[in-house]
C-alpha positions as CSV (number, residue, x, y, z in Angstrom):
1,A,-0.2,0.0,0.1
2,L,3.0,2.2,0.6
3,S,4.4,1.7,-2.7
4,G,1.1,2.7,-4.2
5,E,1.2,5.8,-2.4
6,A,4.6,6.6,-3.1
7,G,3.9,6.1,-6.6
8,F,0.6,8.1,-6.3
9,Q,2.7,11.1,-4.9
10,A,5.6,10.4,-7.7
11,E,3.0,11.1,-10.2
12,A,1.2,14.0,-8.5
13,L,5.2,15.8,-8.4
14,K,5.7,14.7,-11.8
15,N,2.5,16.7,-12.8
16,H,3.1,19.5,-10.5
17,A,6.6,19.5,-11.6
18,A,5.0,19.5,-15.4
19,K,2.3,22.5,-14.4
20,I,5.7,24.7,-13.3
21,E,7.6,23.8,-16.4
22,A,4.4,24.9,-18.1
23,Q,4.3,27.9,-16.3
24,R,8.0,29.0,-16.3
25,V,7.5,28.6,-20.2
26,E,4.7,30.8,-20.1
27,L,6.2,33.1,-18.0
28,A,9.5,33.4,-20.3
29,Q,7.1,33.8,-23.6
30,A,5.3,36.4,-21.4
31,K,8.6,38.3,-20.8
32,Q,9.9,38.3,-24.2
33,N,6.7,39.8,-25.3
34,V,6.8,42.6,-22.9
35,E,10.6,43.2,-23.9
36,K,9.0,43.0,-27.6
37,L,6.3,45.6,-26.9
38,L,8.6,47.6,-24.8
39,L,11.2,47.9,-28.1
40,F,8.0,48.5,-30.2
41,A,7.1,51.6,-27.8
42,E,10.6,52.9,-27.5
43,G,10.4,53.0,-31.3
44,Q,7.3,54.9,-31.4
45,A,8.8,57.2,-28.9
46,S,11.6,57.7,-31.0
47,Q,9.4,58.6,-34.2
48,L,7.2,60.4,-32.1
49,K,10.3,62.8,-31.1
50,A,11.4,62.9,-34.8
51,A,7.7,63.8,-35.7
52,Q,7.7,66.7,-33.0
53,A,11.5,68.2,-34.0
54,E,10.0,68.3,-37.7
55,A,6.7,70.0,-36.9
56,A,9.2,72.6,-34.5
57,L,11.1,73.0,-37.6
58,Q,8.2,73.3,-39.9
59,S,6.7,75.7,-37.4
60,A,9.9,77.9,-37.4
61,L,10.1,77.7,-41.3
62,V,6.5,78.8,-41.4
63,A,7.3,81.8,-38.8
64,E,10.1,82.8,-40.8
65,A,8.2,82.6,-44.1
66,K,5.8,85.1,-42.7
67,K,8.1,87.6,-41.5
68,A,9.6,87.5,-44.9
69,H,6.3,88.2,-46.4
70,A,6.0,90.7,-44.1
71,M,9.0,92.4,-45.0
72,T,8.3,91.5,-48.4
73,E,4.5,93.6,-48.2
74,E,6.3,96.6,-46.1
75,E,9.1,96.5,-49.2
76,L,6.5,96.8,-51.7
77,S,4.4,99.5,-50.3
78,E,7.9,101.4,-49.4
79,M,8.1,100.5,-53.5
80,R,4.9,102.4,-54.0
81,E,5.4,105.5,-52.0
82,A,9.0,106.0,-53.7
83,A,7.1,105.8,-56.9
84,Q,4.6,108.4,-56.0
85,A,7.1,110.7,-54.5
86,E,8.8,110.2,-58.1
87,K,5.9,111.1,-60.0
88,K,5.4,113.9,-57.6
89,A,8.9,115.2,-58.3
90,E,8.7,114.5,-62.3
91,G,5.6,116.5,-62.1
92,A,7.1,119.2,-59.9
93,V,10.2,119.3,-62.7
94,E,8.0,119.7,-65.3
95,K,6.2,122.4,-63.6
96,L,9.6,124.0,-63.4
97,R,10.6,123.7,-66.8
98,N,7.4,125.4,-67.9
99,E,7.8,128.2,-65.8
100,L,11.8,128.4,-67.1
101,A,10.1,128.4,-70.5
102,E,7.6,131.1,-69.8
103,A,10.5,133.3,-68.1
104,K,12.4,132.7,-71.0
105,K,9.7,134.0,-73.3
106,A,9.1,137.1,-70.7
107,E,13.2,137.5,-70.7
108,A,13.2,137.6,-74.8
109,A,10.2,139.9,-74.6
110,C,11.8,142.5,-72.2
111,T,14.9,142.0,-74.3
112,E,12.8,143.0,-77.8
113,A,11.1,145.7,-75.9
114,R,14.5,147.1,-74.6
115,A,15.5,147.4,-78.1
116,A,12.9,148.9,-79.4
117,V,12.9,151.5,-76.5
118,E,16.8,151.9,-77.5
119,A,15.7,152.1,-81.1
120,E,13.5,154.9,-80.7
C-alpha cells in the first residue's frame, strides 16, 4: 500500500513539476512579449520625438516665411511710396521747366522791348 501511495505521490509531483515547467515557459514567453512591446514603444517614442522635431522645424519655417512676407509687403509699400514721390518730383520738374520756358519768353520779350526802346 505504501509503494502505491509513493507511486501516486511521485506521479502527483511529476504532474506538479510539469505544471510548474509549463508556467515557467509561459512566463518566459510573456517576458519576451513584454520586451518586444517595450522595444516597439521605444521605437514609437523615437518616431514621435522625430515628428515633434520636424513639426518644430516646420513651425519655425512658417514663422520665417511669414516674417519674409511681411518684409516683402513693407518693401512693396515703400516702393509704391517711392514711385509716388518720383511721380510728384517729375511733376514738379515739369512745372519748373514750364516756368523756365515762360521766364525765357518773358526775358526775350523784355529784350525785344528794350531793343525797341533803345531804337527809338
